[in-house]
C-alpha positions in Angstrom: 63.2 -43.9 66.7 61.5 -45.5 63.7 58.9 -46.7 65.8 58.1 -43.1 67.0 57.9 -41.4 63.1 55.9 -44.1 62.2 53.1 -43.3 65.1 54.1 -39.4 64.8 53.3 -39.8 61.0 50.2 -41.8 61.8 49.3 -39.2 64.7 48.8 -36.5 61.5 47.4 -38.8 59.1 44.6 -39.1 61.8 44.3 -35.5 62.2 44.4 -34.5 58.7 41.5 -36.9 58.2 39.6 -35.9 61.4 40.0 -32.4 60.2 38.7 -33.3 56.9 35.9 -35.2 57.8 35.0 -32.6 60.3 35.3 -29.9 57.9 33.5 -32.0 55.1 30.5 -33.5 57.5 30.0 -30.8 60.3 31.5 -28.0 59.0 33.8 -24.9 61.0 31.8 -22.2 61.9 33.0 -18.8 61.2 32.7 -15.1 60.6 36.1 -14.6 58.7 34.2 -13.9 55.4 31.0 -12.3 56.8 32.2 -8.8 55.5 33.7 -9.3 52.8 30.7 -11.9 51.2 28.2 -9.2 51.9 30.5 -6.4 50.1 31.4 -9.1 46.9 27.5 -9.6 46.5 26.9 -5.9 46.5 29.7 -5.4 43.9 27.8 -7.5 41.8 24.7 -6.1 41.0 24.1 -2.9 43.5 20.1 -3.9 43.1 21.3 -6.9 45.3 21.6 -6.7 49.0 22.8 -10.5 50.2 21.3 -11.4 54.3 22.2 -14.2 56.5 23.1 -15.1 59.8 26.5 -16.3 59.6 29.1 -18.6 57.6 30.0 -22.2 58.3 33.5 -23.8 56.3 33.1 -27.1 55.1 35.6 -28.8 52.6 35.1 -30.6 49.3 37.1 -32.9 48.7 35.7 -33.7 45.5 37.3 -30.8 43.8 39.8 -30.1 47.1 38.2 -26.7 48.0 36.4 -24.6 50.4 32.7 -24.7 50.8 31.1 -21.3 52.4 27.9 -22.1 53.4 25.6 -19.2 54.4 23.2 -20.1 57.3 19.8 -18.6 56.9 20.2 -16.7 53.5 17.7 -14.3 52.0 18.5 -12.0 48.9 16.8 -8.5 48.8 16.4 -7.4 44.8 14.4 -3.6 45.1 13.3 -4.3 48.7 12.0 -7.6 47.5 12.7 -10.3 49.6 13.5 -14.2 47.9 13.7 -17.0 50.8 16.3 -19.4 49.4 17.2 -22.7 51.4 21.5 -22.3 50.5 23.9 -20.5 48.9 27.4 -21.8 49.2 30.4 -20.1 47.8 33.4 -22.0 46.5 36.7 -21.2 47.2 40.2 -21.8 46.4 41.7 -24.0 49.8 44.8 -21.4 50.2 41.8 -18.8 50.7 41.6 -20.4 53.9 45.2 -19.0 54.9 45.9 -16.2 53.3 42.2 -14.5 53.4 42.2 -13.7 50.3 38.5 -14.2 49.0 39.2 -16.1 45.9 35.8 -16.9 44.3 35.1 -19.5 42.0 31.5 -19.9 42.1 28.4 -19.4 44.1 25.6 -22.4 44.3 21.6 -21.0 44.7 19.2 -22.8 45.7 15.8 -21.4 46.7 12.1 -23.2 47.4 8.6 -22.3 46.5 8.6 -18.5 45.6 6.0 -16.6 43.8 6.7 -17.1 39.8 6.0 -13.7 39.2 9.6 -13.0 41.0 11.1 -14.9 38.3 12.4 -12.3 36.3 13.5 -10.1 39.0 16.4 -13.1 39.4 16.9 -13.5 36.2 17.2 -10.4 35.3 20.9 -10.6 37.0 21.9 -13.1 34.2 20.1 -12.8 31.3 19.8 -10.4 28.3 17.1 -7.7 28.9 14.8 -8.4 25.9 14.5 -12.3 26.7 13.9 -11.2 30.5 10.7 -8.7 29.7 8.9 -11.6 27.8 9.4 -14.2 31.0 8.0 -11.1 32.9 5.0 -11.6 30.4 4.3 -14.6 29.6 4.0 -15.6 33.4 0.8 -14.8 35.1 0.9 -17.1 38.3 1.8 -20.4 40.3 5.9 -21.3 42.4 9.1 -21.6 41.6 12.1 -23.2 43.2 15.4 -23.5 42.1 19.2 -23.6 41.9 21.8 -21.5 40.3 25.3 -22.0 39.8 27.3 -18.6 39.4 30.7 -19.0 38.2 33.0 -16.1 38.9 36.5 -15.3 36.6 40.3 -15.2 38.3 40.0 -11.3 38.7 37.1 -11.6 40.7 34.3 -10.4 38.2 31.2 -12.0 37.1 31.6 -16.0 34.9 29.4 -16.0 31.4 28.7 -19.4 31.9 26.0 -19.7 34.6 23.8 -22.9 34.9 20.2 -23.0 36.5 17.5 -25.7 37.1 14.4 -24.3 37.1 11.0 -26.1 38.6 7.6 -24.2 38.0 4.5 -25.7 39.8 0.8 -25.4 39.5 1.8 -22.3 37.0 -0.9 -20.7 34.4 1.7 -19.1 31.5 -0.1 -16.5 28.6 1.6 -17.9 25.8 -0.8 -15.8 23.7 -3.8 -14.2 23.8 -5.1 -17.4 22.1 -2.5 -20.1 24.1 -3.1 -20.5 27.5 -1.2 -23.1 29.9 -2.9 -23.8 32.9 -1.6 -26.3 36.1 1.5 -26.8 34.6 4.5 -28.1 35.9 7.4 -28.3 34.4 11.3 -28.4 35.2 14.2 -26.1 33.2 17.6 -26.3 32.4 20.1 -24.0 31.5 22.7 -25.2 29.9 25.7 -22.1 28.9 28.8 -24.7 27.4 26.3 -26.7 25.4 29.0 -27.9 22.1 27.6 -25.0 19.8 26.1 -22.7 21.8 24.0 -21.7 25.4 20.8 -24.0 25.6 17.6 -24.3 27.6 15.4 -27.7 28.3 11.8 -27.6 29.4 10.5 -31.2 30.7 6.7 -30.8 31.5 5.3 -32.8 34.1 1.6 -32.0 33.9 -0.3 -28.8 32.9 -3.4 -28.2 29.6 -3.5 -26.1 26.7 -6.7 -26.2 25.0 -8.1 -28.8 27.5 -5.5 -31.2 26.7 -3.1 -33.1 28.6 0.4 -31.9 28.0 2.4 -34.4 30.2 5.7 -35.9 28.7 5.8 -32.5 26.7 9.4 -30.7 25.7 11.0 -27.6 24.7 14.6 -27.0 23.3 15.8 -23.5 23.1 19.2 -23.1 21.8 21.2 -19.5 21.6 23.7 -19.8 18.7 25.3 -16.6 17.2 22.6 -13.9 17.2 19.6 -16.7 16.6 17.7 -18.4 19.1 16.6 -21.7 17.9 13.7 -23.1 19.7 12.6 -27.0 19.0 9.4 -28.6 21.0 7.4 -32.1 21.1 4.5 -30.9 22.6 2.5 -33.8 23.6 -1.6 -33.5 23.8 -4.0 -36.1 24.9 -7.8 -35.1 25.7 -11.2 -34.0 24.0 -11.6 -30.8 21.9 -14.0 -28.9 20.4 -14.2 -27.1 17.3 -13.3 -23.7 19.1 -10.1 -25.3 20.5 -9.6 -26.6 17.1 -10.3 -23.7 15.2 -7.1 -21.7 17.6 -4.6 -25.1 16.9 -5.1 -25.0 13.3 -4.7 -21.3 12.8 -1.1 -22.1 14.3 -0.4 -24.8 11.7 -1.9 -22.5 8.9 -4.5 -24.5 8.3 -8.0 -23.4 7.0 -11.7 -24.6 8.6 -14.0 -22.6 6.9 -15.6 -25.5 5.6 -16.1 -27.4 8.8 -19.2 -26.9 10.6 -18.2 -29.1 13.9 -15.6 -31.1 15.1 -15.6 -33.0 18.1 -12.5 -35.0 18.8 -10.3 -37.4 21.1 -6.6 -37.8 20.5 -3.6 -38.9 21.7 -0.8 -36.5 19.4 3.1 -35.8 19.1 3.5 -32.4 18.0 6.5 -30.7 17.2 7.3 -27.5 16.4 10.4 -26.0 15.7 11.8 -22.6 14.6 14.2 -19.8 14.9 13.8 -15.9 16.4 16.4 -13.4 15.7 17.1 -10.3 17.5 14.2 -8.2 16.4 12.0 -11.0 17.6 11.1 -12.3 14.0 10.1 -15.8 13.4 12.2 -17.9 10.4 12.7 -21.3 9.6 9.5 -22.6 10.7 8.5 -26.3 10.8 5.7 -28.4 12.3 4.6 -31.6 12.2 2.0 -33.8 14.0 1.9 -37.6 14.3 -0.1 -39.8 16.5 -3.1 -41.5 17.7 -6.9 -40.6 16.6 -9.3 -42.4 19.2 -12.2 -40.7 17.8 -12.8 -38.1 15.3 -17.1 -36.9 14.6 -16.7 -33.9 12.5 -19.9 -32.6 9.9 -18.6 -30.2 6.5 -20.2 -28.6 4.8 -21.7 -30.4 2.0 -20.2 -31.5 -1.5 -21.5 -30.4 -4.8 -23.2 -33.7 -6.6 -21.5 -36.2 -4.5 -25.1 -36.8 -3.7 -25.8 -38.2 -7.2 -23.4 -41.4 -6.8 -24.0 -42.1 -2.9 -27.3 -41.0 -2.4 -26.9 -42.1 1.7 -24.5 -39.2 1.6 -24.3 -37.1 4.8 -21.8 -34.7 5.6 -20.9 -36.3 9.1 -18.3 -38.7 9.0 -16.5 -40.3 12.1 -13.0 -41.7 12.4 -12.0 -44.2 15.3 -8.7 -45.5 16.3 -7.1 -43.7 13.1 -3.2 -43.1 13.0 -2.6 -39.4 11.6 1.3 -38.0 10.4 0.5 -34.4 9.4 3.7 -31.8 8.6 3.5 -28.0 7.4 4.5 -28.8 3.9 1.4 -29.9 3.2 1.8 -33.8 3.8 -1.1 -35.8 5.8 -1.1 -39.8 6.3 -4.0 -41.1 7.9 -5.5 -44.8 8.0 -7.7 -46.0 10.6 -11.6 -47.3 10.7 -14.3 -44.7 8.7 -17.8 -44.1 9.4 -20.2 -42.8 6.7 -22.6 -44.6 7.3 -23.9 -46.9 10.0 -20.6 -49.1 10.9 -17.3 -48.7 10.5 -14.7 -50.2 7.6 -11.1 -49.7 7.2 -9.8 -47.0 5.3 -6.2 -45.2 3.8 -5.6 -41.6 3.1 -2.3 -40.0 2.3 -2.8 -36.3 0.7 0.4 -34.1 0.1 0.5 -30.3 -1.4 -2.5 -27.4 -1.1 -5.9 -26.6 -1.8 -3.7 -25.8 -5.2 -2.3 -28.3 -6.0 -2.1 -32.1 -4.3 -1.2 -35.3 -4.8 -4.3 -37.6 -2.7 -3.5 -41.5 -2.5 -6.3 -43.6 -0.4 -8.1 -46.9 -0.7 -11.9 -46.3 1.2 -14.2 -49.4 2.1 -17.7 -48.3 0.3 -19.5 -50.8 2.1 -21.9 -49.1 4.0 -22.9 -46.6 1.0 -25.2 -47.0 -1.1 -23.4 -46.3 -4.8 -25.1 -44.8 -7.9 -23.8 -44.1 -10.8 -26.4 -43.3 -13.0 -24.4 -43.0 -16.5 -23.8 -46.6 -16.0 -27.2 -47.5 -14.7 -25.6 -49.3 -11.8 -26.8 -49.4 -8.2 -24.7 -51.0 -5.4 -26.9 -51.5 -2.5 -26.0 -50.9 1.6 -23.9 -53.7 2.9 -22.1 -55.2 -0.4 -18.9 -55.3 0.1 -17.1 -52.4 -2.3 -13.7 -50.9 -2.4 -12.4 -48.2 -3.8 -8.4 -47.4 -4.3 -7.3 -44.3 -6.3 -4.4 -41.6 -7.1 -5.5 -38.2 -7.9 -3.4 -35.4 -8.7 -5.1 -31.9 -8.8 -3.2 -28.4 -10.4 -5.0 -25.6 -10.5 -4.3 -24.6 -13.6 -3.4 -27.8 -15.3 -7.0 -29.8 -14.1 -7.6 -33.2 -12.1 -5.5 -36.2 -13.6 -6.7 -39.5 -12.0 -3.7 -41.4 -12.1 -5.5 -44.7 -11.4 -9.1 -45.8 -9.8 -9.7 -49.0 -9.2 -13.6 -49.4 -8.3 -14.4 -52.9 -7.3 -17.8 -54.9 -6.0 -18.3 -58.4 -6.1 -18.1 -59.4 -10.1 -18.3 -55.2 -11.1 -15.0 -53.7 -11.5 -14.2 -50.4 -13.0 -10.8 -49.0 -13.6 -9.5 -45.8 -14.7 -5.4 -45.3 -16.0 -4.4 -41.8 -16.9 -7.6 -40.1 -16.9 -7.2 -36.5 -17.3 -9.7 -33.5 -16.9 -9.5 -29.8 -16.7 -11.2 -27.9 -13.8 -14.8 -28.2 -15.1 -14.6 -31.7 -15.1 -14.7 -31.6 -18.8 -12.5 -35.2 -20.4 -9.5 -33.9 -22.1 -7.2 -37.3 -22.2 -6.8 -41.0 -21.6 -5.0 -43.9 -21.3 -7.5 -46.7 -20.7 -11.0 -47.1 -19.0 -12.4 -50.4 -18.2 -15.8 -50.7 -17.3 -17.9 -54.0 -16.2 -20.8 -53.6 -14.4 -24.4 -55.9 -13.1 -28.1 -54.3 -13.1 -30.4 -56.8 -11.1 -27.5 -59.5 -11.4 -27.6 -59.2 -14.8 -24.3 -58.0 -16.5 -25.9 -54.6 -18.0 -21.6 -53.1 -19.4 -18.7 -55.2 -20.3 -16.6 -52.9 -22.7 -13.0 -51.0 -22.5 -11.9 -47.5 -23.7 -8.2 -47.0 -24.4 -5.7 -45.2 -26.8 -4.6 -46.2 -29.6 -1.0 -46.2 -29.3 -0.6 -47.3 -32.8 -2.5 -44.5 -34.6 -2.0 -41.3 -33.5 -5.3 -39.1 -31.7 -6.6 -42.3 -32.0 -9.5 -44.1 -29.0 -11.4 -47.4 -29.6 -13.9 -48.3 -27.8 -15.0 -52.5 -27.8 -17.4 -55.0 -25.7 -19.2 -57.3 -25.6 -22.1 -55.3 -23.8 -23.1 -51.3 -23.3 -26.2 -50.0 -21.6 -27.2 -47.1 -23.5 -30.4 -46.1 -21.2 -28.8 -43.5 -19.1 -27.1 -41.5 -22.6 -30.8 -41.8 -23.9 -32.3 -40.5 -20.9 -29.6 -37.9 -21.3 -31.0 -36.2 -24.4 -34.3 -34.9 -22.8 -32.4 -33.6 -19.4 -31.2 -30.3 -18.4 -27.4 -29.7 -18.7 -25.1 -27.0 -18.4 -22.6 -29.7 -18.2 -20.1 -31.1 -21.1 -18.8 -34.4 -21.2 -15.2 -33.3 -23.3 -12.9 -30.4 -23.5 -12.2 -28.1 -26.2 -8.5 -29.7 -26.3 -10.5 -32.9 -26.5 -9.2 -33.9 -30.5 -9.8 -37.9 -31.7 -10.5 -40.2 -33.8 -12.7 -43.0 -32.4 -14.2 -46.2 -33.5 -16.4 -48.5 -31.1 -17.8 -52.0 -31.6 -20.6 -53.2 -29.4 -22.2 -57.3 -29.6 -24.9 -55.9 -28.0 -26.5 -52.4 -26.7 -29.5 -52.4 -24.3 -31.7 -49.3 -24.6 -34.4 -49.8 -21.7 -36.2 -51.6 -23.2 -36.9 -55.0 -25.6 -35.1 -53.2 -28.4 -32.0 -53.8 -28.3 -29.6 -53.3 -30.8 -26.6 -56.3 -31.8 -23.6 -55.5 -34.5 -23.4 -52.1 -33.1 -20.3 -50.0 -35.1 -19.3 -46.9 -35.0 -16.4 -44.2 -36.5 -16.7 -40.5 -35.3 -14.3 -37.3 -35.6 -14.3 -35.4 -32.6 -12.6 -31.7 -32.4 -12.4 -29.1 -29.7 -14.6 -31.4 -28.1 -17.2 -31.2 -30.7 -18.4 -34.1 -33.2 -17.9 -32.9 -36.7 -18.1 -36.4 -38.7 -20.3 -39.4 -37.2 -21.4 -42.3 -38.3 -23.4 -45.5 -36.7 -24.9 -48.2 -37.5 -26.9 -51.3 -36.0 -28.9 -54.2 -36.0 -32.5 -54.4 -33.9 -33.4 -57.8 -35.8 -31.9 -59.3 -39.4 -34.6 -56.4 -41.5 -34.9 -53.7 -38.4 -31.4 -51.0 -38.4 -30.9 -48.0 -36.7 -28.7 -45.8 -38.3 -27.1 -42.5 -37.2 -24.8 -39.6 -39.2 -23.2 -36.4 -38.1 -21.2 -34.4 -41.1 -20.5 -30.7 -41.6 -21.9 -28.4 -44.0 -19.8 -25.7 -43.1 -17.5 -24.2 -40.7 -20.8 -23.3 -38.8 -23.2 -25.9 -39.5 -23.3 -29.9 -39.3 -26.1 -32.4 -40.0 -27.3 -34.4 -37.3 -29.5 -37.6 -39.5 -31.4 -40.4 -37.4 -33.3 -43.2 -39.1 -34.5 -46.2 -37.1 -36.8 -48.2 -38.3 -38.2 -48.4 -34.0 -38.7 -45.4 -32.8 -39.4 -46.6 -28.8 -35.7 -46.6 -27.7 -35.9 -42.8 -28.4 -39.2 -42.2 -27.4 -39.4 -44.4 -24.0 -37.3 -41.8 -22.5 -39.8 -39.3 -22.6 -41.6 -38.0 -18.4 -44.9 -37.7 -20.1 -45.3 -40.2 -22.5 -45.6 -43.7 -21.4 -46.7 -46.9 -23.4 -45.7 -46.2 -26.9 -45.5 -49.5 -29.0 -44.3 -49.6 -32.7 -43.3 -46.6 -35.1 -40.1 -45.5 -37.3 -38.6 -43.0 -36.9 -36.7 -40.0 -38.8 -35.0 -37.1 -37.3 -32.6 -34.5 -39.1 -31.7 -31.6 -37.3 -29.3 -28.7 -38.5 -26.9 -27.9 -35.5 -24.8 -24.3 -35.8 -22.9 -23.4 -32.5 -25.9 -22.0 -30.9 -29.3 -22.8 -32.6 -30.5 -26.0 -34.3 -33.8 -26.5 -36.6 -34.8 -30.4 -36.4 -37.8 -32.0 -38.3 -38.8 -35.2 -36.6 -41.2 -37.9 -38.6 -42.6 -40.6 -36.8 -45.3 -43.1 -37.9 -47.7 -46.0 -37.2 -47.3 -46.1 -33.6 -49.6 -46.8 -31.0 -49.8 -45.1 -27.0 -51.0 -45.9 -23.7 -51.1 -43.9 -20.4 -49.9 -40.6 -20.9 -51.7 -38.5 -18.0 -52.0 -35.3 -20.2 -53.4 -36.6 -23.1 -56.2 -38.4 -21.1 -57.1 -35.3 -19.3 -57.2 -34.0 -22.3 -59.8 -36.1 -24.1 -61.7 -36.7 -20.8 -62.3 -32.6 -20.5 -63.1 -32.7 -24.2 -66.0 -34.9 -23.8 -64.3 -37.9 -26.2 -65.0 -40.6 -23.6 -64.8 -43.1 -25.9 -61.6 -42.5 -27.1 -60.1 -41.7 -23.7 -60.7 -45.1 -22.5 -59.4 -46.5 -25.8 -56.1 -44.8 -24.4 -56.0 -46.3 -21.1 -56.9 -49.9 -22.6 -55.1 -50.6 -25.8 -53.6 -47.4 -26.5 -54.9 -45.0 -29.3 -53.0 -45.7 -32.6 -51.7 -43.2 -35.0 -50.7 -43.0 -38.4 -47.6 -40.3 -38.4 -46.5 -38.0 -36.4 -44.4 -34.9 -37.8 -42.8 -31.8 -35.7 -40.7 -29.1 -37.0 -38.7 -27.6 -34.1 -35.8 -25.6 -33.5 -33.7 -25.5 -30.3 -31.6 -22.9 -28.7 -29.7 -23.9 -25.7 -32.0 -26.0 -23.5 -35.0 -24.8 -25.2 -37.0 -26.8 -27.8 -39.7 -24.3 -30.1 -42.1 -26.3 -31.6 -43.4 -24.9 -34.0 -45.4 -27.0 -35.7 -46.5 -30.4 -34.7 -49.3 -32.7 -36.3 -49.9 -36.2 -35.3 -52.8 -38.0 -37.1 -54.6 -41.5 -36.5 -57.7 -43.4 -37.2 -59.2 -41.6 -33.8 -57.8 -39.0 -33.4 -56.0 -35.8 -34.9 -53.8 -33.1 -32.9 -52.0 -29.8 -34.1 -49.9 -28.2 -31.5 -47.6 -25.9 -30.9 -45.3 -24.4 -27.7 -42.0 -24.8 -26.2 -39.8 -27.6 -23.4 -37.4 -26.5 -21.4 -35.8 -29.8 -21.6 -35.9 -31.5 -17.9 -38.1 -28.7 -16.2 -41.5 -27.1 -18.0 -43.9 -28.2 -20.7 -46.0 -25.2 -21.9 -48.6 -26.7 -24.9 -50.9 -25.5 -27.2 -53.1 -26.3 -29.8 -56.5 -28.2 -31.5 -58.1 -31.9 -31.3 -60.5 -33.1 -33.8 -61.9 -36.6 -33.8 -60.8 -38.3 -36.7 -64.2 -38.9 -38.2 -65.1 -34.9 -37.7 -62.0 -33.9 -39.3 -62.7 -36.6 -42.3 -66.5 -35.1 -42.9 -65.3 -31.6 -42.9 -62.7 -32.4 -45.2 -65.1 -34.3 -47.1 -67.0 -31.5 -47.8 -63.9 -29.6 -49.9 -64.6 -29.5 -53.6 -62.5 -32.0 -55.5 -60.2 -32.7 -52.7 -62.7 -34.1 -50.0 -63.8 -36.5 -52.9 -60.2 -37.6 -53.3 -59.0 -37.9 -50.1 -62.4 -39.0 -48.4 -64.8 -40.2 -50.7 -68.4 -38.7 -51.5 -69.7 -37.4 -47.5 -71.6 -35.6 -46.0 -70.4 -33.1 -43.3 -72.1 -33.1 -39.7 -70.3 -29.9 -38.9 -66.9 -28.5 -37.6 -66.0 -30.0 -34.3 -63.3 -30.0 -32.4 -61.5 -28.3 -28.9 -58.6 -26.1 -28.6 -56.5 -26.8 -25.1 -53.1 -25.7 -23.7 -51.1 -27.6 -22.0 -48.1 -26.3 -19.2 -46.0 -27.7 -16.4 -43.8 -30.0 -15.4 -43.0 -33.1 -17.0 -44.5 -35.2 -14.4 -47.2 -32.8 -13.6 -48.8 -30.7 -16.4 -52.0 -29.4 -16.3 -54.3 -29.2 -19.1 -57.4 -26.6 -20.5 -59.8 -27.0 -22.8 -62.1 -24.8 -24.7 -64.4 -26.0 -27.5 -64.2 -24.9 -31.1 -66.8 -24.6 -33.6 -64.8 -23.6 -36.8 -61.4 -25.0 -37.6 -58.2 -22.8 -38.5 -57.6 -23.1 -42.0 -54.1 -24.0 -40.5 -55.3 -27.1 -39.4 -57.3 -28.0 -42.5 -53.9 -27.3 -44.6 -51.9 -29.2 -42.3 -54.1 -32.3 -42.8 -54.8 -31.9 -46.4 -50.8 -31.9 -47.0 -50.3 -35.2 -44.5 -53.6 -36.8 -46.6 -52.2 -36.2 -49.9 -48.9 -37.4 -49.1 -50.2 -40.4 -47.6 -52.1 -40.9 -50.1 -49.8 -40.6 -53.1 -47.3 -43.0 -51.2 -50.3 -46.0 -51.0 -50.6 -45.3 -55.1 -47.1 -45.7 -56.0 -46.9 -48.8 -53.8 
């Protein structure tokens, strides 16, 4: 009996297992549920009509339920046929016994349907507004995928549908400027995400604006009334100016100063934002990181940069550069940079915007020619040099150079906490250290620092200072101020040696000055050319509107040398007095006992006047003058010469006119050989005998002239005169009387 029961139990077990295997693998074909299935499908959506040949029932051992597999299924949506690869209906086991259609879920799979039909399918499961946007975006392509649709116990459609869809060779129209081509991607929809629903996109291939999108991802979360989009868009390839302009507009960048771009890159851009029910975009954040393999960029030239970098070109090339950028305006760049011929290392960190930013950088300038004319410094090409800087800018406050270090061999320029206004005028500073070389000879070695012990006090000290650029600037046009109106300081200067660009260097140079609202109100300067030769300068206030500038120098050459139209100036002592107001100044310049040569304008004048003997002297040893006195007034850059008289053993000149500093010279006057001038003055009763002795005049002979043109190209015309003007004679007599008096008092 026991053996029988055991055998019977084994038979039952074997039968159950066999049936289970049969149902699991082969299935049982039946039409028991055909009508009911079609009826229920039509109840889900009135536009849905389900068609199939027959059904097979399979056992699902994992979930212990039945799977009804529809053979050759297809769906008709508004008479549009969709090919399906499967429709599987999952029912509890008791449905097979009771004939009750208790549907748990449906799994639907389809292959290679037209992408335009996707919206008609998703319309069953997704909100109409979202489905409308999907239909607008989809242009062409194929799709395949699988939907899992749950049902409630009462037979109604569940809310947690899932789907996985693959787009193949698709074209999408995101916006007018952003179209994705040849896209293959996989989309997954998860309705039971921890804090909402989620759709994930993984891009296997595709391109946008000629950039490859492979391995990009997009995640869309549905939380409450918001759709939160998080994307990582990987782009690689080459882009031209028009494509980059479209991308930059999306990132909020302005390329108005860029003329040309050619970019090859491998980047990852995170683009995160939220969309509310009204499709308003909020919480937008963009960041980009990756590698710039090659970037050729041409920008509009920056004013004045050629003054410092003569080889400056508006074209730059980046190579193998790492980049990090975000919407907050933070940019990090490092790699290789080429301005001219060779690639050099560089590092740049920028944060902020055009109105307010902080910029930190380190750039190798070995490939560049660098000129700092204010320091008489020149770095040649292919000489190692590095600039390291940290610059702050605020539209309201101006520029703050927190630190800047330029180094080249033994040359060093360092700035700490130097503040400039928006016009690049100096407002304040903590320290500046300058050490430069010209032709391997040290020409600057000094420091400028704030005296922390004394309020508003600046100390300038050093071994050597090259003043040649400063002396040159006295005769050049400039609308720019060096000091701002907020610069109020007392300055003390001590230099061991001051270079002038001639052999007239000054030692033991010292100066004290007071500056109020960016202008000197008091100054006292002194230095020595030699033990017996000095130079002194002073500025003092006459009243609230006027001040006086006085210069006395036992050597005039350092001050005269930088006139473009005078070469070969030798000797001479100078006295200069100027009464200066805000808009106007009156000056008197006296130079005694000097010689000039190589003055093109004067040589031309002497030649045209047929005074070849004097012209030969000019081109040889030079023409000596006993004195030169000029009275002038200045307004802005225009110097009006009221009266200038030069008298010498060979020739005397009286002239007037104007000089627009650095631009044009316009003079007219009279030139008379000294012998002719002496003869006419000698013929004047009493005065002639006193000044030149008893001589017989030969008649008055001289020339009137006009000189006009740029300082380096002055054109001269002359006309002979038979009679000297009374003004010339009066000025000559005054000068000769003064000289005679000085000689008798010695």
